[in-house]
N, C-alpha and C positions, 0 to 999 in steps of 0.2 A: 310555336304551338297554336293550334286552332282554338279560337275562343269567339264564337259567333252565335247569333240567334236568328232563326227563320220564323217569320210570322205566318201562322196557319189560320188564325181567326182573330178578328178585332171588333166584332159587333157585341153589343150588350143585349141580353134577354132573348132577342129573336134574330135569325139570319135575315138580312135584307140588303138590297142594293149591292149585290155581289160581295157582301161581307158576311163571314161565318162567325159563329160564337167562339169564345176565347180558346186559344191554343197556341203554344209556341214550341219549337224544337230547338234545344240548345245543344250545340256541338262543342265539346271541350276535348281537344286532343283526340278527335275522331271517336269519342264516346258520346252517345246521344241520350239526352234527358228530355222527356216530354213534360211540359208544364201546362196543366189543365188540358181537358179533352172534351170540348164542346161537341155537339152534334155535327157530324160531317168531317171530323178530324182525319179519319183514315182516308177519305176521298181526297182531302187536301194533301196528304202525304203522297198519294199516287199522282196527283196533279203536278206536284213540284219535283217528282223523281226522288223522293226521300224514302228509304227502305225502313218500313216499320219493324222488321225483324232485327234491326240494329239497335232498337230502343230496349234498354234493360231496366230503366228506372222511370217511373211516372209519378208526378207530384200534383195532387189535386188540392186546390186552395179552399174550396167550400162546396156545400151541397145545393147550390142553386143550379138548375138544370143546364144553363148555358156554359157551365164550367166542367160538367162531368157526364152528360148524357151520351157522349160518344164513346165512353170508356168500355162498357160491356161489349159493344160491337167490335171495337178494336181487339180486345182480349179474345173474343170468339174467333175473329178472322185469323189471328196468330195461331190459335189452336187448329183451325181447319187447314192452315198452310203448313202444319207439321212442326211448329216450334217445339223444342225440347228443353232449351236453357231457361233458367228461372227468370221470372219477371218480378221486380220489386215495386210495390205500390205504396205511396205515402199519402195519407189524407185523414179526414175526420173519421173517428172511430165507427160511426154509423155506415160509412161507405163499405166496410167489409160485409156487413149484413146485406146491403143492397146487392153487392156482387154475388154473394152466396145464394140469395133468393132467386136471382135471375138464372143462375146455372142449375140450381136444384130443380126448378120447375120446367126447365128445358131438357132435363136429364143429361146435362153436359158434364163430363169429367175431363178437365183440361189435361192435355198431354204433357204440360210443363208445370213446374212448381210455381204457384202464385204466392209470393211472400208479402204480407201486408203489415205495414207499420203505422199505427195510429199516432197522430200528431196531437200533442197537448195544446188545447185551444186557449189555455190561460197563461202560458209562459213561453217566451221565445227561447230558443236554444239550438244546439247542434243536433241534427237528425241523421246525418250521413257523412262519411269520410272515406276517401280512397287515396291512392298515391298522387292524384292530380288535384283534388279539390276537397274543400269542406262545404257542407250545405247547412244553413241555419234557417229556422222558421222565424217569421216576423208576425207578431200578433197585430191584426188590423181591427178596425172598428166598423163592422158591417151589421146588417140586421140580424144575421145569424153568425155563428162562429166562423171566422175566416182567417186564414194565414197567408202571408206572402212568403217568398223564399229568397235567400241570399246565397249566391254561388261564389265562393272565394277560392281563387287559385292558390295553390301552395307555391312557396318559393322554389324555383328550380335550381339545379346544380349550375356551377359556373360554366361558361362556354369556352371551349378550346379555341385558341387563335390558330386557324388552319395553317397560315403561312409559316409561323414559328414552329409548329409541331412537325410539319413536313420538312423544314430545313434541318431539323435535328434527327430526322428519321426515327421518330418515336413510334414504337410498335402500336398498332391499333388497339391491342388488348390492354394497353396501359392508359388509354385515354380516360376511361371512367375513373380511375384512381387519380389522375391529374385533375379532373373536374371536382373531385372531393377534397383536393388540397394536398395530395401527396406529391412531393418533389420527385423529379426524374433524375436518375443518376446514369450517365452514359458509360460506354465501355472504357473510357479513359478515367473514370472516377469523378468526372466533373458533375457538380450538382446544379440542376436547372430548376429554379424556383417555380412552383406551380402558379403562384400569383402573377408571374411574368409571362406565363404561357397560356393564361386564361383571362377571361373578362367577366364582368358582372353579368348575371342572367337578366332577361327581361323582367321588368317590374311585374309582380303578380297583379292580376286584374280581378275586378269584383263586379258582379251583375246582381241587381236587386229587382225582384218582380213583386210589385205591389198591386195585388188584385183588388176586388171591390172594397172600397173603404170610404168612410166619412173622413174629411180632412180634419182630424183631431190633433195632429202633431205628436200624438203619443208614441208613434213608431219612429220618430225622427232619429233618435240615437242609434237605432238598428241599421240605418242606411247611410250613416255619415261617411262621406268621402268615397262613395262607390264610383266606379268609372262610368257605368251606365245604369240609369234607373228607368225601369218601365213603371209607369204609373197610370192607373185608370183615369180617364178624363171624359166621363159619360156626357156631360153637358157643358155648354158655354156658361159664362158667369152670370148672364142675365136670367139663368134658370137656377140660381143659387138656392132659392127656397125649395125647389123640387129636388135638387141634389141633396140637400140636408134631410128632407123628408124621406128620401129613399136610401139614405146612407151611402151616397156617392160623392164624387169630386168633380169640380169644374176644371176646364183646361187651364184657367188662370191659377187656381189653387195648386194644381199639379206642378206648374212652373215654380210657384212659390216654395213648394216642398223641395224641388230639385235644387233651387238656389240655396235654401237654408241648409240642405244636406251637404252642399259642396260637391254635387255630382258634376261630372264632366260632359255627360250626354244624357238627354231625356228622350224617351220614347213614350208617346201617349197613345192610348187605345181604349177599347171597351166603349165604342161610340154609340150613342143613342140612335135608334132607328129613325128619329125625326130629322137627322142630318144626312141629306144626300151628298152635299158638298162639304168636305172636311177641312178645306182651306181656312175658313173662319176660325175653327178651333186651333189650327196650327198658328195662325196669326196672333190670336189672343194669347197663347202660351208664350210666343216669342217676344211679346212686349215685356215679359219678365225674365225669361230664360232663352237666350238667343239660340243655343244649340239644341233645339227641340226638333224631333222628327215624328212623322205620323207612322204608326205601326200598321203598315198596309200589307195585306196578304201577299205572300210570295216574295217579299223583300227580305234580304239577309243583311243583318247589321253586324259589323265587326265591333266587338265589345272592348 
């Protein structure tokens, strides 16, 4: 099952040094979920050969422009390109007004249903569920209301052991029942145990996206034991005072959060425009958490 993220933007506040504002595309079993939509996101999708029409769910963390100013443009382009299937947008309640004002004054009536769900800025909780995943909000500590998102795979059915199934000539139409634990009875009346013909499925994985936040530790319980944690790392630790003043995190603090959470992989991003070279931020983070990677545009990470 595909479970991976492609980085579309990793800059904070302003696009600079070939880095765009925040945006990521999460691919879960070939269903695409867009996380934040900074300016230029739709151009990044085109640049990396990712089809915007395949996105059905968009999650906006907060209303600072570097996280949502690309949204109306993307929604408009989908309209102009003939989209008819619904688009689901999750974000701060005021975002709905922003979208409606934009389209009202441009006299645009979308060809497709736009279904908006406001996120409670005061309480973490489940905001979406389908057959593949559950998605929960994570309340962060930023200058304005801000949420992160946790994408949790559901446990899959057991896997059929191909060699054993083929040796018994088990009909293909019976395989789903076998995966659900139903024993197979052959023509001679012999019972073949489902547990012996199948194996455990892959362990469900979990991805947490922690957008802009002060390192307050209040959200630690919400990201315990995630497989991959994306955490903002706007500054190096020598800029801790500035990070605290602006409700942001340092690369060192992001690593400390990942370690305390028991994450297996850390992606850091949302880099300040003051850093042309990002290797010092990576090195700083790795002094605490070795398995840290830079969230660089165009890179796809298996989660």
